[in-house]
N, C-alpha and C positions, 0 to 999 in steps of 0.2 A: 279184571281180576277174576271174575266169575269163570271165564273160560280157562285162564291160566291154572287155576286150582281144581278144575273139573267140577265146579258146583252145578253147572247146568244139567248134569245127570240127575240132580235131585229137584230141579225147578221146572214146573210145568209151564209157568208164564212169568215173564219179567216185565216190568213197567219202567219206562225211562221218562224223566221230567220233560224232555222235548216232545214226547208222545202225549203227555198229559196237559202240557201247556202251563203247568205250575210245578213248583218244587217243594220238597219238605222245607219248612214245617206247615205249609199252607193246607188247612183241612180239606179244601176242595180236591186236592190230589188224592187224599185218602178216600174221600167219598166216591170219586171216579173209579178207583180201583175196586172198592167193594161192589159198586154197581156193575162194573164190567165182569166181575166174577160171579155175579148174582148171589152174593153173600150179604147177610145183614152186617152192618158195621160192628156190632157187638161180637160177631163171630170171627173177626179179624184180629190178628195180633202182630204188633210191631215190636221188634227188638232193635234198639239203637243205642249208641253210646252218648248221644247228645240229648240232654233234657228238653231242649226246645223242640226237637222232633217228636219226642214222647208226648209232650204237651199238645202238639198239633194233631197227632193221631187220636189222643183222648178227646180233643175238641170235636173230632169227627165221629165220636162214638166207639172208637176202637179200644181194645185192650192194648196196653203198651207197657213194656219193661225197659228200663234204662240199664244197659249192659255196663257193669263195672268189672266183673271178673267171672270166670267160669263157674266157680263154686256157688256164687250168689245167683247166677243165671239158672243153674240147675235147680236150686231151691225155689226160685221164683216160678219156674216152669212146673215143678212138682206141685206147687200150691194150686195150679190150674189143671192138674191131672195129666200133665205131659211129662213123660219119663223117657229115658233112653230106650230105644227099641220100640216105642209106641208108634202106631200108625194112625192116620186120620180116619 
């Protein structure tokens, strides 16, 4: 799906569960990703529609948002200082 919709143009690095050896919601996968990116877990953000995955990310020290709809996501991101057109 990432290729089909052209999302890879916006993604520097993708991680697959077979590469990590664990899948969401296992906190070890989130820990591996943060370490591979040399980023503190608290500096990582997961947006997912499943609460179990949000819980797994939070257990690994990540920030996490459960996606329910676009308007709520926009508000949740804004509370973190992330707005449309913002760059890292």
